[in-house]
N, C-alpha and C positions, 0 to 999 in steps of 0.2 A: 743661620745668621748671614751667610755670605751668598745665598741663593745659587749655590753650585748645583748642577744637575748630576754630573758623574765625576766627582773629584778623585784625584789621586794625590795623596799627601805623603811626603817623605821628609826625613830629617835632612836638613841642608848641611851635611857634614862631609860630603864627598864619597860616602860609603853606599848611598842609595838605599838606606833602610826605609822600606815602605810601611807606613802605618795604616793607611786606608787606600784601597784599590777600587777603581771603577769596574774591574773584572769581578763578576759575582763569585763569592766564595773564596777568593784569593786571600783575604785578610780577616775573615770572620773570627779567627782565633784571637785577634787583637781586641775585639770589641769589649771585653771585660777586663782588660789589662789597664793599669795606670800608666800615665806618661813616664813616671819615674822608672818603671820597669824597662823602658827603652833608653834610659840614661838622659832623659829630657829633664832639664833643670832650668833655673833662672838664667836667661841669656841664650838659651837654645833657639835656633832658627829653623822653621819649617817652611817647606815650599808646597803650596797647594795649586794644582793644575786642573782645570776643567776644559778638556780638549773640545768638547761639544760646543762650548761658548767662546773658545779662544781667549781664555781668562786665566791669569796666573796671579797668585798672591804670595808674598813673602811674609811670614808671620813670626814675630819676635815674641817668645814666651817670657813673661816677666812675673815673678812671684810677688804676691801682695797679701798682706794680712789685713788690709783695710776695706775689704768688700762688705757690702751690706749683708744682713742676715739672709740666708737661703740663696745667695747669689754665688754661683760656682766659678763664673768667669766674667770678664768684662772685655769688650772690644773697644779699643781706643785707636784712633787714627783716621785716615782718609779712606772712605769707601765710595765706590762709584755710585752716582745718583741712579743710573738705570743699568740694571744687569739683565742680560738676556741673550738669546742667540743672536749672532751677528746677521745682518740682512744677507739673504742669499744673493749670489751674483747670477746674472743670466747664464744659462747653460750653453746657449749658442747665440751666435750673432748672424745677422743676414749679411752675407758677403757675396756680392754678385759677380765680381770680377776676379776673385781668387786672392784678393789682398784686403787688408783692413785699413787702407789709407783714406777711406771715405769716397773714393772715386766711384762714380756711377757708370753703368754700361751705356754705350752710345744708343741714342734713340732716333738716329737719322734713318730715313726711309730709302735713301739712295736716289731719290728724284732730284736730279740736278738739271737746271735749265740753262 
């Protein structure tokens, strides 16, 4: 739903309980557990980070009895219009004179009359 590539999700309670890890196999035991098994209830806050996209979400869990049939959850709130990897920055710059102040090397030929 949030287009995360490699998310890490933890309970935002200061204890650092990790529910989902981007490290393969680290949290597979959690896959079949219910949120309530972790003490997550109405009002609990989760933090989801996707380091590959420099993308973080704070998720407030709210219990609702008013969902439509066969709907397990609903996302409400502001979501970014475009989600994806941030543009890569140039890995090197052409610096001729050893500084990055934009100065160019001298092009004079030494012919003075």
